C-alpha positions in Angstrom: 83.0 -174.5 132.5 84.2 -170.9 132.3 82.0 -167.9 131.7 82.4 -165.6 128.8 83.8 -162.9 131.1 86.4 -165.3 132.5 87.5 -166.3 129.0 87.7 -162.6 128.0 89.8 -161.8 131.1 92.1 -164.8 130.4 92.5 -163.7 126.7 93.4 -160.1 127.6 95.7 -161.2 130.4 97.5 -163.6 128.0 97.8 -160.9 125.4 99.3 -158.4 127.8 101.7 -161.1 129.2 102.9 -161.8 125.6 103.3 -158.1 124.9 105.3 -157.6 128.2 107.7 -160.3 127.0 108.2 -158.4 123.7 108.7 -155.1 125.6 111.3 -156.8 127.8 113.3 -157.9 124.8 113.0 -154.4 123.2 114.3 -152.9 126.5 117.3 -155.4 126.6 118.4 -154.6 123.0 117.7 -150.9 123.0 121.3 -149.8 123.3 122.8 -152.3 120.8 120.0 -152.2 118.3 117.7 -149.2 118.7 116.0 -149.7 115.3 115.1 -153.3 116.2 113.8 -152.2 119.6 111.6 -149.6 118.0 110.3 -152.2 115.6 109.3 -154.5 118.5 107.6 -151.6 120.2 105.7 -151.0 117.0 104.5 -154.6 117.0 103.3 -154.2 120.6 101.4 -151.0 119.6 99.8 -152.7 116.6 98.7 -155.6 118.7 97.1 -153.3 121.2 95.3 -151.4 118.5 93.9 -154.6 117.1 93.0 -156.0 120.6 89.7 -154.3 120.7 88.0 -152.7 123.7 88.2 -154.2 127.2 85.2 -154.6 129.5 85.3 -152.5 132.7 85.2 -155.7 134.9 88.1 -157.2 133.0 90.1 -154.0 133.3 89.3 -153.9 137.0 90.5 -157.5 137.4 93.8 -156.8 135.6 94.4 -153.6 137.6 93.3 -155.3 140.8 90.8 -152.6 141.5 87.0 -152.5 141.8 84.7 -151.7 138.8 83.8 -148.5 140.6 87.4 -147.4 140.7 87.8 -148.1 137.0 84.7 -146.2 136.2 86.0 -143.3 138.2 89.3 -143.4 136.3 87.3 -143.3 133.1 85.4 -140.3 134.3 88.7 -138.6 135.3 90.2 -139.3 131.9 92.9 -141.7 133.1 91.4 -144.6 131.1 89.7 -144.0 127.8 86.2 -145.2 127.2 85.7 -146.5 123.6 82.1 -147.6 124.0 79.3 -146.8 126.4 76.9 -149.7 126.2 78.5 -151.8 127.4 81.2 -149.6 128.9 84.6 -150.7 127.5 88.1 -149.1 127.7 90.9 -148.7 125.1 93.3 -151.7 125.4 96.4 -149.6 124.6 95.6 -147.0 127.3 94.8 -149.8 129.8 98.1 -151.4 129.0 99.9 -148.1 129.6 98.1 -147.5 132.9 98.7 -151.1 134.0 102.4 -150.5 133.6 102.3 -147.4 135.7 100.2 -149.0 138.4 102.6 -151.9 138.6 105.6 -149.6 138.8 103.9 -147.5 141.5 102.9 -150.5 143.6 106.5 -151.9 143.3 107.7 -148.5 144.6 105.4 -148.9 147.6 102.5 -146.6 146.6 99.3 -147.9 148.1 97.1 -144.8 148.3 96.6 -142.0 145.9 97.3 -144.2 142.9 94.8 -142.2 140.8 96.9 -139.0 141.3 100.2 -140.8 141.0 99.2 -142.5 137.7 97.8 -139.3 136.4 101.0 -137.3 137.1 103.1 -140.1 135.5 100.9 -140.0 132.3 101.2 -136.2 132.2 105.0 -136.5 132.6 105.1 -139.1 129.9 103.1 -137.0 127.5 105.3 -134.0 128.2 108.5 -135.9 127.7 107.2 -137.1 124.3 106.9 -133.6 123.0 109.4 -132.7 120.3 109.9 -129.1 121.5 110.8 -130.3 125.0 113.2 -133.0 123.6 114.8 -130.3 121.4 115.2 -128.0 124.5 116.7 -130.9 126.5 119.2 -131.7 123.7 120.2 -128.1 123.5 120.7 -128.0 127.3 122.8 -131.2 127.3 125.0 -129.6 124.6 125.4 -126.4 126.7 123.4 -124.3 124.4 121.7 -122.4 127.2 119.7 -119.3 126.6 118.3 -117.4 129.6 114.5 -117.3 129.9 113.1 -113.9 129.0 110.0 -112.1 130.3 107.5 -111.1 127.7 108.7 -107.5 127.8 112.3 -108.6 127.3 111.3 -110.8 124.4 109.4 -107.9 122.7 112.5 -105.7 123.1 114.9 -108.3 121.7 112.6 -109.0 118.7 112.2 -105.3 118.0 116.0 -104.8 117.6 
């Protein structure tokens, strides 16, 4: 006989495993069919939004960390708490962090995962910004403009 906690952990793990398979397909077809890949990623996001909050102990089991570590990551803003009593985390953010933790572990990171995951999340957020994407596209096209100091900008706009 399994406990409620074990059933919940199994349910979330199976969901994440299915979503991983969908993401793998999206990654494989990205170059040939970008619209279809985007559609699959949308399905993944919708499923995560509908998944509901995840208990701290289940998140800890999935991440292979202690409950204490998961609570620390919530306090630090790495995982997003969606309810306090009982404390539960957002499934979509957990899924994103789980990806990063796996990637970092595969790359040999054993210590300092909190900082490494945090930096990766910040990079991901930054790369998702439209203004940065526009700047990168301009740079790739050779449309380079030198950076100006504030005083130089004021002089150039005054002309």
